C-alpha positions in Angstrom: 60.8 172.4 55.9 62.9 171.7 52.8 65.1 169.2 54.7 62.6 167.5 56.5 60.5 167.3 52.8 63.5 166.1 51.2 63.8 163.0 54.3 60.2 162.3 53.7 60.9 162.0 49.9 63.8 159.8 50.2 61.2 157.4 52.6 59.4 157.3 50.2 62.2 156.8 47.2 62.8 153.6 50.0 59.5 151.9 50.4 59.7 152.1 46.7 63.3 150.5 46.4 62.3 148.2 49.4 58.7 146.4 47.1 61.0 146.5 43.9 63.8 144.3 46.0 61.0 141.7 46.9 60.0 141.3 43.6 63.3 140.8 42.3 63.9 138.2 45.4 60.8 136.4 43.8 62.7 136.3 40.0 66.4 136.7 40.5 67.1 136.0 44.4 71.0 136.4 44.2 70.4 139.9 42.4 69.1 140.8 44.9 71.2 139.6 47.7 73.9 140.9 46.0 72.4 144.5 46.0 71.3 143.4 49.5 74.7 143.7 50.5 75.2 146.7 48.3 73.3 148.7 50.4 74.4 147.1 53.8 77.9 148.2 53.0 76.5 152.2 52.1 74.7 152.0 54.8 77.5 150.8 56.9 79.7 153.8 55.5 77.3 156.3 55.0 75.1 156.2 57.5 76.6 154.3 60.8 80.7 155.1 61.0 81.2 158.5 59.3 78.2 160.3 60.1 78.3 158.9 63.6 80.7 156.4 65.0 84.1 158.8 64.1 82.1 162.0 65.5 81.4 160.4 68.7 85.2 158.9 68.9 85.9 162.5 69.0 83.5 164.1 71.3 86.2 164.2 73.9 89.3 162.3 73.0 90.8 162.1 76.1 88.5 161.8 79.3 90.1 162.6 82.4 87.4 160.8 84.3 87.6 157.1 84.8 83.9 156.6 83.6 84.7 158.7 80.6 87.7 156.7 79.4 85.6 153.5 79.5 82.9 155.3 77.4 85.5 156.4 74.9 86.9 152.3 75.0 83.7 151.3 74.3 83.3 153.3 71.3 86.1 152.6 69.9 85.7 148.5 69.9 82.3 149.1 68.5 84.3 151.4 65.9 86.3 148.8 65.2 84.4 146.0 65.1 81.4 148.5 62.5 84.8 148.7 60.5 85.0 144.6 60.1 81.6 144.0 59.4 81.8 146.6 56.8 85.7 144.8 55.7 83.5 141.3 55.7 80.4 143.0 53.6 82.8 143.5 51.1 84.3 140.8 51.5 80.9 139.2 50.9 79.8 141.2 47.8 82.6 140.9 45.9 82.5 137.2 46.2 78.4 137.7 45.3 79.7 140.1 42.0 82.3 137.0 40.8 79.8 134.4 40.7 76.8 136.7 37.8 80.0 137.4 36.1 81.2 134.4 35.7 78.4 131.9 36.3 79.2 128.7 34.2 83.1 128.7 36.2 82.1 129.1 40.0 79.8 127.0 42.2 77.1 128.5 44.2 78.6 127.3 47.0 81.6 129.6 46.3 79.9 132.6 47.4 81.4 133.7 51.2 78.0 133.0 52.6 77.8 130.0 51.8 81.9 128.9 52.0 82.5 130.8 55.4 79.3 131.6 57.0 80.8 131.5 60.6 83.6 134.1 59.0 80.7 136.4 58.1 78.3 135.7 61.3 81.2 136.0 64.0 81.3 140.1 62.4 77.9 140.5 63.1 78.1 139.2 66.4 80.9 141.0 67.7 79.5 143.9 66.5 76.0 143.5 68.5 78.6 142.4 71.4 80.4 145.7 71.4 76.9 147.6 70.7 74.7 145.7 73.6 78.4 146.7 75.6 77.8 150.2 75.4 74.1 150.4 75.8 74.3 148.4 79.3 76.5 151.6 80.6 74.7 154.0 78.4 77.6 155.4 76.8 75.7 157.0 74.5 73.6 159.3 75.6 76.9 160.5 78.3 78.8 160.7 75.0 75.6 162.6 73.5 75.4 165.0 76.5 79.5 165.5 75.7 79.1 166.7 72.5 76.1 168.1 69.7 78.2 167.9 66.6 76.7 164.9 65.6 73.2 166.5 66.1 73.0 167.4 62.4 73.4 163.5 61.4 71.0 162.4 63.6 68.8 165.0 62.2 69.5 163.9 59.2 68.8 159.9 60.7 65.9 160.5 62.6 64.0 163.8 61.5 62.2 165.6 64.7 64.2 164.7 67.5 63.4 165.8 70.8 65.8 167.4 73.0 68.2 164.6 75.9 66.3 162.3 73.1 69.8 161.6 71.0 71.1 158.5 73.0 68.1 156.9 72.5 68.3 157.4 68.6 72.1 156.9 68.4 70.4 153.7 69.4 68.3 153.2 67.3 70.4 154.1 64.4 73.8 151.8 65.2 71.8 149.0 65.3 68.5 148.8 63.3 69.8 148.4 60.3 71.7 145.2 61.2 68.6 143.3 62.7 66.9 144.6 58.8 69.6 143.3 56.7 70.1 139.7 58.6 66.4 139.6 58.8 66.7 140.2 54.7 69.5 137.5 54.5 67.2 134.8 55.9 64.1 136.0 53.3 66.7 136.1 50.4 68.8 132.6 51.4 65.6 131.1 51.4 64.5 132.4 48.4 67.9 131.2 46.6 67.3 128.0 48.4 63.7 127.6 47.1 65.4 128.0 43.2 67.6 124.6 43.4 67.1 121.3 43.3 67.4 119.4 45.6 70.5 116.5 45.1 72.3 120.7 44.2 76.1 120.4 45.5 75.1 123.9 47.2 71.8 122.8 48.8 73.2 121.7 52.2 75.1 124.4 52.8 72.3 126.7 52.2 70.4 124.7 54.3 73.1 125.6 57.1 73.7 129.1 56.5 69.4 130.0 56.8 69.6 128.2 60.3 72.6 129.8 61.4 71.2 133.4 60.0 68.2 132.7 61.4 69.2 131.4 65.2 71.6 134.3 65.2 68.0 136.6 64.7 66.5 135.1 67.6 69.8 135.6 69.3 70.0 139.3 68.4 66.7 139.9 69.5 67.5 138.2 72.8 70.8 139.9 73.0 68.9 143.6 73.1 66.2 142.8 75.3 68.6 142.1 78.0 71.2 145.0 77.2 68.0 147.3 77.5 66.9 145.5 81.0 70.4 145.4 82.1 70.1 149.1 81.2 67.4 150.0 83.0 68.5 148.3 86.0 70.9 150.6 87.3 68.1 153.9 88.3 67.0 151.2 90.6 69.8 150.4 92.5 72.3 153.8 95.1 75.3 155.0 93.9 77.1 152.7 95.3 75.7 149.2 94.2 75.6 150.4 91.2 79.3 151.1 91.1 80.1 147.8 92.0 77.5 146.0 89.9 77.6 148.4 86.8 79.9 147.1 84.0 79.8 146.4 80.5 79.7 142.9 80.4 76.8 142.3 82.6 73.4 141.0 81.1 70.5 141.2 83.5 68.7 137.3 82.9 66.1 137.9 86.3 65.5 140.2 89.4 64.0 139.2 92.7 61.5 141.7 92.2 59.9 140.0 88.9 59.5 137.1 90.5 60.0 136.9 94.8 62.2 135.0 96.3 63.0 134.3 99.9 67.2 133.8 100.7 68.2 131.8 103.9 70.0 131.7 106.0 71.8 135.2 104.5 68.6 137.1 104.6 69.1 139.1 101.2 67.2 141.8 100.4 67.1 141.2 96.5 68.3 138.7 94.2 70.2 139.7 90.5 70.9 136.6 88.3 73.5 138.6 85.8 74.9 136.2 82.3 78.1 135.5 84.4 77.0 136.2 88.5 74.7 135.7 91.0 74.2 138.8 92.9 72.8 139.1 96.7 72.1 142.1 98.1 72.3 142.6 101.3 72.0 146.1 103.1 75.2 147.7 102.0 76.5 144.4 100.7 76.9 142.8 97.9 77.6 139.0 97.4 78.8 137.7 94.3 78.9 134.2 93.0 80.7 133.1 89.4 78.3 131.4 88.0 80.9 128.5 87.1 81.1 127.9 90.5 77.1 127.6 90.7 75.6 124.1 91.3 71.8 124.4 91.7 70.2 121.7 93.8 65.8 121.1 94.0 64.9 121.0 97.7 62.2 118.3 98.4 60.1 121.5 99.0 58.9 122.7 95.9 59.4 125.9 96.6 63.4 125.6 97.7 65.5 125.7 95.5 69.5 125.2 96.7 72.3 127.0 95.9 75.9 125.5 96.6 79.0 128.1 95.8 82.4 127.5 96.9 82.0 129.2 100.2 78.7 129.4 100.8 74.7 127.4 100.9 71.8 128.7 100.8 68.3 128.3 99.4 65.7 130.6 97.6 62.1 129.4 99.3 58.9 130.8 96.4 55.7 131.8 97.6 54.8 129.1 95.0 56.2 126.3 92.7 55.7 128.3 89.4 58.6 130.8 91.0 61.1 127.9 92.5 60.9 126.5 89.0 61.6 130.0 86.9 64.4 130.6 89.0 66.1 127.2 87.9 65.1 127.2 85.0 67.2 130.6 84.7 69.6 129.6 87.3 70.2 126.4 85.4 70.6 127.8 81.8 72.7 130.8 83.3 75.2 128.0 84.5 75.8 126.3 81.2 76.0 129.5 79.4 78.3 130.8 81.3 80.5 127.3 81.6 79.9 127.7 77.6 82.0 131.2 77.9 78.8 132.3 75.8 77.3 135.0 77.5 75.2 136.9 76.1 75.6 136.0 72.2 75.8 131.9 70.9 78.9 130.3 69.4 76.5 129.8 66.8 77.5 126.2 64.8 78.3 124.5 67.5 75.0 122.3 67.9 72.4 122.8 71.1 73.6 124.0 74.8 73.8 120.8 77.6 70.2 121.3 79.3 71.6 120.5 82.6 75.4 122.2 83.4 77.7 119.3 84.3 78.2 118.3 88.0 82.2 118.1 86.8 84.1 121.4 86.2 87.0 123.1 85.3 87.8 126.2 86.9 89.7 129.0 88.9 88.4 130.5 91.9 90.4 132.5 94.7 89.2 132.2 98.5 88.2 134.8 100.7 86.8 133.6 104.1 89.0 133.5 107.1 90.1 130.0 107.4 93.0 127.6 106.1 91.8 128.5 102.2 91.9 132.2 102.8 93.2 134.2 99.8 94.5 131.1 98.7 93.4 130.3 95.2 92.4 126.9 93.2 92.3 125.9 89.9 91.1 123.0 88.7 88.1 120.6 88.7 85.2 120.8 90.9 82.7 118.7 92.2 79.5 120.0 93.9 81.0 123.3 94.3 84.3 121.7 96.2 88.0 121.1 94.9 87.5 117.3 93.2 89.5 115.8 91.3 93.2 117.1 90.0 94.0 120.7 90.7 96.7 123.7 92.0 96.1 125.2 95.2 98.6 128.2 95.5 98.5 130.8 98.8 99.9 135.1 98.1 102.6 133.6 100.3 104.1 130.8 98.2 102.3 128.2 99.3 101.5 125.9 96.7 99.4 121.6 96.6 99.6 120.4 93.0 97.9 116.7 93.0 94.5 114.9 94.3 91.5 116.6 96.1 88.2 115.4 97.5 85.4 117.2 99.1 87.6 120.1 99.3 90.5 118.3 100.5 94.3 117.5 99.7 93.3 113.9 98.9 95.4 111.3 97.2 99.0 112.2 95.2 100.2 115.7 96.0 103.1 118.0 95.7 103.4 121.2 98.2 105.8 123.6 98.5 106.4 125.3 101.9 108.2 128.4 101.6 110.3 129.1 104.1 110.5 132.1 106.1 114.1 133.3 106.6 115.1 132.1 103.4 114.5 132.2 99.4 114.3 128.2 100.2 110.9 126.1 99.9 109.9 122.3 102.0 108.4 120.2 99.4 106.6 117.5 100.1 105.7 114.5 97.5 103.5 112.5 98.7 99.7 111.1 99.8 97.1 112.8 101.2 94.4 111.6 103.1 91.3 114.0 103.5 94.0 117.0 103.9 96.8 115.9 105.7 100.0 113.6 104.5 99.3 109.4 104.9 101.1 106.9 103.1 104.2 107.1 101.1 105.9 110.5 101.2 109.5 111.9 100.0 109.5 115.8 101.4 113.0 117.5 100.5 113.0 119.9 103.2 114.6 123.9 102.8 117.5 122.6 105.0 118.4 119.9 102.8 117.2 117.0 105.1 115.5 114.7 103.4 112.8 112.2 104.2 111.7 109.6 102.5 109.2 106.7 104.1 105.2 106.6 105.4 103.1 109.0 107.1 99.9 109.3 109.2 97.6 112.6 110.0 100.1 114.7 108.1 103.5 113.0 110.4 105.6 110.7 110.1 103.9 106.9 111.1 105.8 103.8 110.1 108.9 103.3 108.4 110.9 105.9 107.4 114.6 107.4 106.1 115.3 110.5 107.7 118.7 112.2 106.0 119.8 115.1 107.4 122.2 117.8 105.4 125.1 116.9 103.9 126.6 120.6 105.1 125.0 120.4 108.4 127.7 120.6 111.1 126.0 117.4 112.8 125.3 114.3 109.5 123.2 111.8 111.0 121.4 109.2 109.3 118.2 107.7 110.6 116.5 104.9 109.0 113.7 103.0 111.1 109.8 103.4 112.7 108.2 106.4 113.7 105.4 107.2 115.7 103.3 110.6 115.4 106.2 112.4 114.5 109.3 110.8 116.4 111.8 108.6 116.4 109.8 105.3 118.3 110.4 101.5 118.2 113.7 99.7 116.2 115.6 101.7 114.3 119.4 102.4 113.3 121.0 106.1 113.3 124.1 106.8 111.8 126.6 110.0 113.4 129.1 110.3 110.3 131.0 112.8 111.7 131.8 110.6 115.1 131.9 107.3 113.2 128.9 105.9 115.5 126.1 103.6 114.6 123.3 102.9 116.7 121.1 100.0 116.0 118.4 100.1 119.0 115.0 101.3 120.4 113.5 104.5 120.5 111.0 105.8 122.1 109.7 109.8 122.3 112.7 110.5 120.4 115.6 109.5 122.1 117.5 105.9 122.4 115.4 104.4 124.9 115.7 100.4 125.5 118.1 97.7 124.5 120.5 98.8 121.9 123.9 98.4 120.5 126.7 101.2 119.5 129.3 100.5 116.9 132.3 102.5 116.1 134.1 103.5 113.3 137.2 102.3 115.2 135.3 98.7 115.9 134.5 98.8 119.2 131.1 97.5 119.5 128.6 98.6 123.1 125.6 96.7 124.2 123.0 98.1 126.7 120.1 99.6 127.9 119.4 103.2 127.3 116.9 106.0 128.7 116.8 109.1 127.8 118.8 108.8 125.1 121.9 107.8 127.3 123.5 104.5 128.4 122.4 103.6 131.4 122.8 100.5 133.7 125.2 97.3 133.0 126.2 96.8 129.3 129.2 95.4 127.8 131.7 96.6 125.4 133.5 94.8 122.6 136.9 96.1 121.6 138.4 94.9 118.2 140.7 92.9 119.3 138.5 90.1 120.9 138.7 92.4 124.3 135.8 92.4 126.3 134.3 94.6 129.7 131.1 93.5 131.3 130.0 96.1 133.7 128.9 99.6 134.6 129.0 102.6 132.3 129.0 106.2 132.3 125.8 108.1 129.6 129.2 109.1 127.9 129.8 105.2 127.5 133.1 105.6 129.4 134.3 102.6 131.9 132.8 103.1 135.6 132.4 101.2 138.8 132.4 97.3 138.8 133.4 95.1 135.9 135.5 92.4 134.6 138.1 92.3 131.5 139.1 89.4 129.3 142.1 89.9 127.2 142.4 88.2 124.0 145.5 86.2 125.9 142.6 85.0 128.4 143.7 87.4 131.8 141.1 88.7 133.2 141.4 92.1 135.1 138.4 92.4 137.7 136.9 95.3 139.9 136.2 98.5 139.9 137.1 101.4 137.2 136.5 105.3 136.8 137.9 108.0 134.9 141.6 110.2 135.9 141.4 114.3 136.0 144.1 114.3 133.0 142.5 111.4 131.8 143.4 108.6 131.1 141.6 105.0 132.9 142.3 104.0 136.6 141.2 100.6 138.1 141.5 98.6 141.3 140.9 95.1 140.9 142.2 91.9 140.5 144.6 90.4 137.9 144.4 87.0 136.9 147.0 85.7 134.5 146.5 81.7 135.1 143.5 81.2 132.2 144.2 79.6 129.1 144.1 81.3 125.9 140.3 81.0 125.3 139.2 79.1 122.0 139.1 81.0 118.7 135.5 79.8 118.3 134.4 81.3 121.6 135.3 85.1 120.9 133.3 84.2 117.6 130.7 83.2 119.7 130.1 87.2 121.4 127.4 87.8 118.7 124.9 91.1 120.1 121.5 92.0 119.3 120.8 88.8 119.2 118.3 88.4 122.5 117.8 92.4 122.4 116.2 92.0 119.3 114.0 89.7 117.9 114.4 89.4 114.1 110.2 88.9 113.8 109.6 92.4 115.2 113.2 94.2 114.3 111.0 95.6 111.2 107.7 95.2 111.7 107.1 99.0 110.5 107.9 98.0 106.9 106.1 94.4 106.6 103.2 96.0 107.6 101.8 98.7 105.0 102.5 94.9 103.0 100.4 92.9 105.1 97.6 95.5 105.4 97.9 95.9 102.1 97.0 92.2 101.1 94.2 92.0 103.8 92.2 94.7 102.4 91.8 93.2 99.4 94.9 94.3 97.5 92.6 97.7 96.4 93.5 99.6 92.9 93.5 103.0 94.8 96.3 101.8 97.1 98.5 100.4 95.3 100.8 104.4 94.8 100.4 105.0 98.6 101.6 101.8 98.9 104.6 101.5 96.0 105.1 105.4 95.9 105.5 107.0 92.9 108.5 106.2 90.5 109.1 109.4 89.5 111.7 111.0 92.2 112.6 114.3 91.1 109.8 117.7 91.2 110.7 118.8 88.4 109.4 115.3 86.5 107.0 115.6 88.7 105.5 118.8 87.5 105.8 118.1 84.0 103.4 114.9 84.6 100.3 113.9 86.5 101.1 110.3 85.2 103.0 109.3 89.3 102.0 105.5 88.4 104.1 103.6 85.8 104.6 100.2 85.0 101.8 97.5 85.8 98.7 98.1 87.6 97.3 96.0 90.4 94.9 93.9 88.4 97.4 93.2 85.7 99.7 92.0 88.7 96.9 89.4 90.1 95.5 88.4 86.9 98.8 87.0 85.9 99.9 86.0 89.5 97.9 82.4 89.2 99.0 81.6 86.2 102.4 80.3 87.3 101.9 78.1 90.2 104.2 75.5 88.9 107.9 76.1 90.0 109.9 76.7 86.9 107.3 79.3 86.1 107.3 80.4 89.5 110.7 80.9 90.3 110.4 82.6 86.7 107.9 85.0 87.8 109.3 85.5 91.1 112.7 86.7 90.1 110.4 89.3 87.3 108.0 90.5 90.4 111.7 90.8 93.1 113.5 93.0 90.6 110.8 95.4 89.6 110.3 97.9 92.1 106.5 98.9 90.9 105.3 95.2 91.9 104.6 94.5 95.7 107.1 92.0 96.1 110.4 94.2 94.3 109.0 97.2 96.4 109.2 95.4 99.8 112.3 94.2 98.8 114.2 96.9 97.8 113.1 98.5 101.0 114.9 95.8 103.1 118.1 96.4 100.4 117.8 100.0 102.4 117.6 98.7 106.0 120.1 96.4 105.8 122.6 98.6 103.9 121.7 101.2 106.9 122.5 98.1 109.1 125.2 96.7 108.5 127.3 98.1 105.6 130.4 101.3 106.6 130.7 101.4 110.1 127.6 98.8 110.8 130.3 96.5 109.3 131.5 94.6 112.5 131.9 90.7 113.2 129.6 91.0 116.1 126.9 91.6 114.2 127.0 89.1 111.3 124.3 86.9 112.7 121.7 89.4 113.5 122.0 89.4 109.6 122.0 86.4 108.8 119.0 85.9 110.8 117.1 88.6 109.6 118.4 87.6 105.6 116.1 84.6 106.6 113.0 86.3 108.2 112.6 88.6 104.7 112.6 85.6 103.0 109.8 84.5 105.3 108.1 87.3 104.9 108.3 88.0 101.3 107.1 84.2 100.6 103.7 85.8 103.2 103.0 88.8 101.2 103.1 86.7 97.6 101.0 83.6 99.2 98.4 86.7 100.5 98.8 87.7 96.5 97.6 85.1 95.2 94.7 83.9 98.0 93.6 87.6 96.7 94.1 86.5 93.0 92.6 83.4 93.3 89.4 85.5 95.3 88.6 87.4 92.5 88.6 83.9 90.1 86.0 82.5 92.7 89.1 80.0 93.8 90.3 79.4 97.5 94.3 78.7 98.2 95.1 75.8 100.2 96.3 76.1 103.6 100.4 75.3 104.2 102.2 74.1 106.8 104.9 75.0 108.6 107.4 72.6 106.7 106.4 73.2 103.1 106.3 77.0 104.0 110.5 76.5 104.9 111.1 74.8 101.6 109.2 77.1 99.9 111.4 79.8 101.6 114.7 77.8 102.3 114.6 76.3 98.3 112.7 78.6 96.2 112.5 82.8 98.2 116.1 82.9 99.3 118.3 81.8 96.5 116.4 84.8 94.3 117.2 87.4 97.5 120.6 86.8 98.4 122.1 88.7 95.8 120.2 91.2 96.7 122.2 91.4 100.6 125.4 88.7 99.4 127.7 92.0 100.0 126.8 93.5 103.4 126.6 89.6 104.7 130.1 88.2 103.0 132.0 91.1 104.4 130.6 90.2 107.5 131.7 86.4 107.3 135.1 87.7 106.3 135.6 90.3 109.2 134.4 87.1 111.3 136.6 84.4 110.2 139.8 86.8 109.5 141.9 85.3 112.4 141.6 81.9 111.1 141.1 82.9 107.1 144.9 84.5 107.6 145.7 80.9 109.2 145.0 79.3 105.8 146.1 82.0 103.5 149.7 81.1 105.2 149.1 77.5 104.8 148.4 78.1 101.8 151.3 79.7 100.6 153.2 76.8 102.0 151.6 74.4 100.3 151.8 76.1 96.6 156.0 75.6 97.0 155.7 71.6 96.2 155.7 70.4 92.8 152.6 68.5 92.1 154.1 65.2 93.0 155.7 66.2 96.2 152.5 67.5 97.7 151.0 64.2 97.1 153.3 62.5 98.8 153.3 64.6 101.7 149.7 64.6 101.8 149.8 60.9 101.7 148.2 60.5 98.5 148.0 56.8 97.3 150.8 57.0 94.5 148.9 54.8 92.7 146.3 57.5 92.3 148.4 60.0 91.2 147.5 61.2 87.8 150.9 60.7 86.4 149.7 60.7 82.7 148.3 64.0 82.6 152.0 65.5 83.4 153.6 65.7 79.8 157.0 66.4 79.9 159.8 68.1 77.8 163.4 66.0 77.9 164.9 68.5 80.4 161.7 67.8 82.8 161.4 65.4 85.6 158.3 64.7 87.0 159.6 66.1 90.6 159.5 69.7 89.2 156.1 69.7 87.7 153.5 71.8 89.3 150.1 72.7 89.0 149.3 70.1 86.3 147.4 67.2 88.5 144.2 67.2 88.9 143.6 70.6 87.1 139.9 69.5 85.9 139.1 69.0 89.5 141.1 72.5 90.2 139.4 75.3 87.8 135.9 73.3 88.5 136.3 74.2 92.7 137.6 78.1 91.8 134.1 78.8 90.6 132.7 78.5 93.5 133.5 82.2 94.5 131.8 83.4 91.1 128.2 82.1 92.6 126.2 83.8 95.3 123.5 80.9 97.1 124.6 77.8 98.8 122.6 75.6 97.1 124.8 76.9 94.1 128.0 77.0 95.6 127.2 73.2 97.1 126.8 72.3 93.7 130.1 73.7 92.3 131.6 71.6 95.6 130.0 67.9 94.1 131.0 68.8 90.0 134.6 69.1 91.6 133.8 65.9 93.8 132.6 64.2 90.1 136.0 65.9 88.6 138.0 64.0 90.9 136.7 60.8 90.9 137.1 61.2 86.7 140.2 61.6 86.5 141.1 58.2 89.4 138.5 56.1 87.8 140.5 57.8 84.4 144.7 56.4 86.0 142.9 53.4 87.2 141.4 52.2 84.6 137.8 51.1 86.7 135.0 52.2 88.4 136.6 53.7 92.0 134.6 55.1 94.7 136.8 57.0 96.7 136.3 56.0 100.7 136.9 59.2 103.4 140.8 57.9 103.4 141.5 58.0 99.9 139.1 61.5 99.3 140.3 64.1 102.0 144.1 63.7 100.9 143.2 64.1 97.0 140.5 67.1 98.3 143.4 69.3 100.7 145.8 68.8 97.1 142.5 70.6 95.0 141.8 73.4 97.6 145.5 74.0 98.0 146.1 74.5 94.5 142.8 76.2 93.9 144.1 79.0 95.9 140.4 80.2 97.3 140.4 83.4 99.2 138.2 83.5 102.5 137.4 79.8 102.3 136.2 80.1 105.6 133.9 83.1 105.0 132.2 80.7 102.0 132.6 77.7 104.2 130.3 79.4 107.4 127.8 80.9 105.3 127.1 78.1 103.4 127.1 76.2 105.9 124.5 78.9 107.9 122.6 79.3 104.8 122.1 76.3 102.9 118.7 74.2 102.8 117.8 72.0 105.7 116.3 69.9 102.9 120.5 69.2 102.5 121.4 68.1 105.5 122.5 64.1 106.1 122.7 64.0 102.4 126.2 64.2 100.2 126.1 68.1 99.7 126.5 67.6 103.8 129.1 65.0 103.2 131.2 67.0 100.9 130.7 69.8 102.7 132.4 68.4 105.6 135.1 67.5 104.1 136.0 70.9 102.9 135.5 71.9 106.4 138.1 69.4 107.7 140.7 70.1 104.8 140.5 74.0 105.8 141.3 73.0 109.3 143.7 70.8 108.7 145.3 73.3 106.1 145.6 75.6 108.9 147.4 73.6 111.0 150.6 74.5 112.5 152.4 71.6 110.7 151.7 72.1 107.7 153.9 75.2 108.1 157.1 75.7 105.9 159.7 74.6 108.9 157.8 72.0 110.3 158.4 70.3 106.7 160.1 67.2 106.5 164.2 68.1 105.9 164.8 66.4 102.8 162.2 68.9 101.2 164.0 72.1 101.9 164.0 75.0 99.9 166.1 75.0 97.6 165.1 71.1 96.6 161.0 72.4 95.6 162.5 75.3 93.7 
């Protein structure tokens, strides 16, 4: 009795103190706030931490069962948060004491409640969070059953508690002081605010603190109510469901037993809305849906609410519209809080939460339903319960996809890694995707070290592409050409590096099929028709020495059956051919030795592939994507799919999502119409063609790859020269067509139209404007073919130049029948010991040096301009010698030009002349440039003649005298 009377006296004393505190708050709010902090600090120490929490932790310090371990963890967290709350309260108390001791020097805004309100709030919130976690799983009741040693403390706090009600008493003892304390904060801060002038520096801080602690008071009540409601839920569930759902972090927000709904089509018996999940109970099964990935859509029927999740779509049907509205509000609010990570407590001071959850979200989720995404984890952007935006998809077997998604499917640029089963290697696909399958441009690096760069359609190689074998493969190869549905199909080039062969021709179903040319490293060429990867029927064989075989072959390209061989000396062998058992070639036929040696020009005409592969149709797979892009109006979203991506390595692509570098399509189309004048257009095209991020530059770069794949290395064969030169011209025409297409789209966007272009105007632009810009990109391979084709004539020319170089200047002019009055003897400066007959390399020196520059240029127009300057230099020299104007007739010009050519000693002049003739602009035909080129051709042929050799020179110019 004495103890109970003492407790009642204490309660009376506290009520008296409370009345005194209210009076004090009215008179001196700061003093009352200081007193309140002192009381709460004492309460935390003497009524909560020491008498309750510490004994609870000792009730079962080493539990063996999972439930006991969970309760101990929660109590330890509660004790830790109580200590933190005590520490913050002591800090607040200290700031108030410092303020009361030296009021003039410290402003009111220096107290912790105002200067760092969020810090104080956070401590209260963390304590309430850990306390409500314990309430949800009935941790106090479970622990109190195991140890009664804390009953004395509970009797002191709540006299007359009954047996078995210790848990309830603990709940009150641990949260009521905090609730009262926060209420006191609000009251005292309001009282303190009333004492301040409206312009006081602390007025704004005070208002903020009042608002935040008022919010805290409301949310504390909400958190306690939710925890109690959640705790009351568990007894209504069977043990299996309780074991699945009972978790300290769960807070029940809505139960279908309170507001009934029917779930279709899942037929759930009960719906539970927690703060982080929507749960459907069906028999003994539990369907849990993460609220972060729940989308809510009201149905047309006011009683229906549609729920979208990554793997399920179902509806809530209420008996009346009010029920639908209630569930919609509850679920929507819960989704908003889950997305803000608020759970049951707000992030105070962060502003009001959104009334509607965002349609676009960024969340991680693992798929559980059987199918393509089974057990895959997606982390990234979502829209309407489907991956949409940028994200990463990972499977347990090591597969993963990083990139863009649309409506749940890979769509846009992405990198996919697929592990190989046998080794620790991956196939890496850096591609564009369309509705879940590879499409447009991509780079695939296979675990076998094969690499494919090219276009896809529906997940298969389709269009133009390059496939390289692994460097260490038993048979190394490279295929450059067209694909159809994953197989080589159409025109393509395959190089077999081990055998030193290159196949140029048609393909079908991954095999050589149709007309084709095989070029070997030994210089042998085959042309014929292929079936099933082998040559079938008649064909031709050309050897390095210009021997020609026309007839039938075996599938292994050996001579078999009827045929005819034409030898370089003109002899022919017409008969039957076969291979013997001991190797070698057997023949029976007629050898004709009466024929004359063939004209070298006729052997040069033996060009392969011209009729078999029309130039317009060879590289349609390269041209088509660019034509289609222009035809569709140059959509920005397809720019990257057309041009590929700038970063080539997967490591760099992982580091950055900025796949497309350079100008956007909008910028290109805006700038294009500004450069239509000839000079401005030339500058623009030069810049565009050098930029691989521009459609013109990308197309040119791809065409360079095809040209190199065909005509470099093994493909550098003289019998392919005409194929190559007509291909370059066709590329120029296609590039011009793409430019015109881009210009048309650009003008249409500005409300203008592009004028029509006739064939003559197009050819002028192609040859005069575009061909000079692109020829340097193909010049190396193209000129090599000209060198090989004219090697014999250039050899004769080179020997003629060597012979003519033995002459001194005056002797050579005399030998070439240059009229003596045209000799520039004034240019010869002799010493006292010299004679004119001994001077060399001094006459027409300026013209000689000018002509030598012809090999430093690439385009025929530039070479022709150099030739014209050489002609002008010759005329200028003659004018200076004669002292008057003098137009050189052909009879005078030709020997003078032969002299200049012989002194310029240009290597491979024949190759230069024929390249100029083949690639020159037709506009020069019949003009001065055509005339000068014809004169240069005459000089070239003249120097090759037999009478120009040293042993045919006149006897008076013996070797001794020449030197």
